[in-house]
C-alpha positions, 0 to 999 in steps of 0.5 A: 260168907259164913253161910251159904244159901239163895234165897227166892222172895216176893210179895204176892199181888193179892192177900191169901184168904187165911192171912189172918190165922196166926195157926196156918203154915204160911208163904216160904219153903226150905230146902237143903241141896234141893231136898225138900225139909220144910214150909214152917214160916215162923222158923224162916221168917218172923210171923209179921212177915208171914205173906212173903212167898218163895223158897230158900235152898241152903248148901250147909244145913245136913240133909239127914237132921230131924226137924226137931234137931233142925229147929234149934240149929244156929245156921238156921237162925242165921238163915231166918235173921238174914232173911228177914233184913233181906225182906225189909231191904226190899220193901224199902227200896220199894217204897224209895223206888216204886211208891204206887207199887208200894201203895198196893203192898200196904192196902194188903199187907199193911196192917200185919207188918204192923205187928213187927213193932211188937214182934221184932224189936231189932228192928222196930226202927226200920218197919216204923219207917216202912209204916204208912198213915191217914191224917188230918192233911192227907186227905184220906190217904194212907201215904203219910210217914213218921219221918214226913210227919216228923220234917213239917211240924210246926215251930215249937212241936214236938210231939207227934199227935194221933188220934184212935177210931175204928177206921180212919173216917170214924177217927177224923170225926173225933170232936178231940180234933177241933182244937188242932184244926184250929191251931193247923196242927197235923194229927195221925188218924190210927185204929190202935195205938202203935208206938210211944216214940220215934226218932226222939219225938214222943207219940201222944195221943190227944184223948188222954186227959193231961194233953199239953201243947205246950209251946203251942198253947197260947198264955190267954187259953191258959189263963183263960182255962183256970178262969172258966174252971172256977166259974163253971165248977158249981155246974162240973158239980152238979154233972158229978153229982148226977153221973157218980160211978159212970165216969171218973171225972168231970171237968172244963175244957178248952180242947173243943171249939164247937161239940158240947162235950167230950169224952178222954181217958186217965194219962195211966189208964187202958186205952178205949180201943184196946179195950175194944179188941181185947174184948172182941179176943174174948178177954176179960178186961177192966174198963176204964171210967171215962172223964166228961169235959165240957166245952165253955163255949158251947152255947148250951153248955152255958145255958146249963150254968143258969139258974134251974136249967140244969138237970140230971137226964142233960148230964146223962145225954151229954155223957152218951152223946160223947161216949157214941162220938168216939165210937163207944156201945151205949150200956143201954142204948135203948134208954138213950133212944126213949129216954 
């Protein structure tokens, strides 16, 4: 009741060609008593809602104020906050009552809306509920919500698991999913990290080297892991000597069921997907060294344990194949093909 303004807002049916140009002016225009003032969306809506089109007409802002002063007025901040909440309410209603239309919206503007998780901490929870994901149980459809995932988690599961790939299709082929498929645990297929926690549940990247399934892990598996580590220690030492500084560590794992090897990251290290994104943006980011994990149940790995079967070429092949499976670029592609 402290401010009087009229909003006419809508989501367009097609994405503009300059949607990803953060410097361009998008969307909503501001009028004061039907006199046009500006069309700077950043002052009227947060940038992650730049796809919204429409007009706002205020009765409270003075007509004779300059644009520089206008940008700092308390009334404009109130309009901006109120408009943001109105847009989020509109999207919540669309998701709840017109699912097919929301699916179309998500396909066009979902990646833009995700930016709000970092830009708008006040509305972070509301934005998280609007997100849609592909998962190992959704048959390629981006229709999984975080609330929906949590509602049908397995007994004993208290964590939301996800894996990162350049596309959901690429993430679905990751060997890191093998154990989760065996245990019938749903995993979200993402193209980048989103949150660390939602409704008290942690979101965990299954590519982290310290992955612990907690109550979902069998007691026998824990005992077998200790046995395998001791049995394969000589082979692990040979891998470490052959790979040297190209890896942070080599170890045995039971997270694989079919693939001979995979790479994981240090729990405190940078995510490889984040590193690739920053490098694509021209940023100089230190590249983390991978941790190579070997599957003792794979016939090829068990064969290498035999006397005289191992060679340094095998170690490099295991590492580079695992890197390719995770979508990473090889430093020497020609050497991989020829060697």
